[in-house]
C-alpha positions in Angstrom: 110.7 111.2 98.9 112.4 108.7 101.1 113.0 109.4 104.7 114.0 107.1 107.2 112.9 107.8 110.9 114.5 104.5 111.9 117.5 102.7 111.8 115.8 100.0 109.9 113.6 99.9 107.1 111.7 97.0 106.1 109.3 97.6 102.7 106.9 95.2 101.5 105.5 95.9 98.0 104.9 94.0 94.8 106.3 95.1 92.0 104.4 98.3 90.7 105.5 99.4 86.9 104.6 103.4 88.0 107.1 103.1 90.9 110.7 103.8 90.7 112.6 102.1 93.8 116.2 102.7 92.8 116.7 106.1 94.9 115.2 103.7 98.1 117.7 100.8 97.1 120.7 103.3 96.8 120.1 104.6 100.2 119.6 101.0 101.8 122.7 99.2 102.8 120.8 96.1 102.5 118.0 94.9 100.2 116.3 91.5 100.6 113.9 90.9 97.5 111.3 88.9 98.8 109.1 87.1 95.7 106.8 84.1 95.4 107.7 81.3 92.9 104.2 79.4 93.0 101.6 81.9 91.4 98.9 79.9 91.1 98.8 80.2 95.4 99.9 83.7 95.3 96.9 84.6 93.0 94.4 82.6 94.8 95.9 84.2 98.1 95.4 87.5 96.8 91.8 87.0 95.4 90.5 85.7 98.6 92.0 89.1 100.6 90.4 91.4 98.2 87.0 89.5 97.9 86.9 89.1 101.8 89.2 92.2 103.0 90.9 89.4 105.0 94.8 90.3 104.8 96.2 88.3 107.9 93.9 85.6 109.3 93.3 82.1 108.4 91.2 81.3 105.4 89.9 78.2 103.7 90.2 77.1 100.3 87.5 76.4 98.5 87.7 76.1 94.9 90.2 77.9 92.4 89.0 81.7 91.5 91.3 82.5 89.3 90.4 83.6 85.9 92.3 84.4 82.6 92.8 88.1 83.6 93.9 87.7 87.2 96.6 85.5 85.8 97.5 88.1 83.5 97.7 90.7 86.3 100.3 88.6 88.2 101.8 87.4 85.4 102.8 91.2 84.7 104.0 91.8 88.2 106.2 88.8 88.1 107.9 89.7 84.8 108.4 93.4 86.0 109.9 91.8 89.3 112.0 89.9 87.5 113.3 91.5 84.8 114.1 94.9 87.2 115.2 93.1 90.8 115.3 89.4 90.5 118.1 89.6 87.7 120.1 92.4 89.5 123.0 91.6 91.9 120.6 92.0 95.0 119.6 89.0 97.7 116.9 87.5 96.6 114.9 84.5 98.5 111.7 83.2 97.6 108.4 82.9 99.9 109.0 79.0 99.1 112.2 78.6 100.6 111.9 81.1 103.7 108.7 79.1 104.5 109.6 75.1 103.9 112.8 75.1 103.7 116.1 77.2 105.7 115.8 80.4 103.9 115.2 82.3 107.2 119.2 81.3 108.4 120.1 82.5 104.9 118.5 85.9 105.8 120.3 86.2 109.2 123.7 85.1 107.5 123.4 87.9 104.7 122.0 90.4 107.4 125.3 89.3 109.8 122.9 88.6 112.5 124.8 85.9 114.4 123.5 87.1 117.8 120.4 85.7 116.4 118.9 82.2 116.6 117.0 80.4 114.0 114.5 78.4 116.0 111.4 77.4 114.7 110.7 79.6 111.9 108.1 79.9 110.5 106.6 81.4 113.8 103.0 81.1 112.8 100.9 79.0 110.4 99.9 79.4 106.8 96.8 81.4 106.4 95.3 79.2 103.4 93.7 76.0 104.8 92.8 73.8 102.1 89.5 71.0 102.7 89.8 68.1 101.1 87.0 66.7 99.3 85.5 63.6 100.8 85.8 60.2 98.8 82.2 58.9 98.0 81.4 55.7 96.2 79.4 56.0 93.1 
């Protein structure tokens, strides 16, 4: 089912209860589990991308779009990811650690990629742009 066409493979996937990744993991020499700690921002980002079909460009956050069923959906994903992958013996790193701390260096160390330098990561910017409401006097 999993066929390698190159020497390296990256699979970006949210937890899906209907897909068993164990065979893919078994034939992989390195596995990195990337997850997001801030469930509210993740849910808002996903809702915006679904609504606008904008998955890779900047977007302006204006209001909280989360409804109870959205939070429930992501809680199910988070619980499944935690139970099946985060609590196992894999290299885990959070989105927040990767983008706001020194997580990229941890990945380079895990992959034994001494020839690469960690220069100014992340290279791009966050897609989400927060709009601050102006102060008003009443």
